[in-house]
Structures are given as structure tokens and as C-alpha cells.
N, C-alpha and C positions, 0 to 999 in steps of 0.2 A: 307383702302388700300393705300400704299405709292404712291407718284407720279411716282417713278421708275416703280413699278409694274403696275400702271395704264397705263403708256406710252406703256409698252411692251404688255399689254393686248389689247389695242386699235390697235396696229400694227399687232400683231400675230393672235389674235382671230378675229378681225373685218376687218383686211386688209386695214386700213385707211392710207392715205398719211401722210407725216410728217406735212404738213400744217393743215390737218383735225384734227390730234391728238393735235397739238399745240392749235388750236382754241377751241377745245372741252374741254381741260384741263386748259386753261389759262396759257400756258407756251410758250416759244419761239420755233420755228422750230429747232433752233440750239440745244436747250436742248434735243429735241426729237432725233436728230442725234447723239448727244454725248451719250445719254443713250443707244441707239442701238449699238453704237460702243463699249462701255464698256461691254455690254452684250456679243457681239460677241467675244471680246478679252478674256472674261471669259469662252468661249465655250458654251454659251447659245444661242440657235438659234430657240427655239420654246417654246410655252406657257407651254406645259406639263413638261418641265424641271424646271419651277419656280412656278407653281401653288401652291405647298405645301411648298415652301421655306419660312422660317421665314423672316419677313420684315427687321430686323436688319442685317441678313446674306446677304441679297440681296443688301443692301446699301454699303457693304464693297468693 
């Protein structure tokens, strides 16, 4: 699973904070925030919207 998808899963499925997600995945809290902002801009706001999305398509 890509980092992007993992970040979104930790936030949307597990309800973790930016800091918890960052520590769990070894990324910065800024990357977590940026990933969530990009998802929101793309109209993605919940896990069910991306669970079956191809990794490459999600990275675009």
C-alpha cells in the first residue's frame, strides 16, 4: 500500500491525529497535512472513496 493510501487509512479508518499518523508511518506531520489537503481538493473525504482505487491513480 502506498504512503498516500496508508496516511488516508490511518486518518479516516483509525481516526488518528496528524502526529500519530506521522510517527506510525515515519513521515512528517506536514506530509500528513499535505496529503489530506490534496485528497480534499480532489473531492475525497472518506476511505470508501479510495479503498479500491489503483495506487497510481491515487498518486496523480
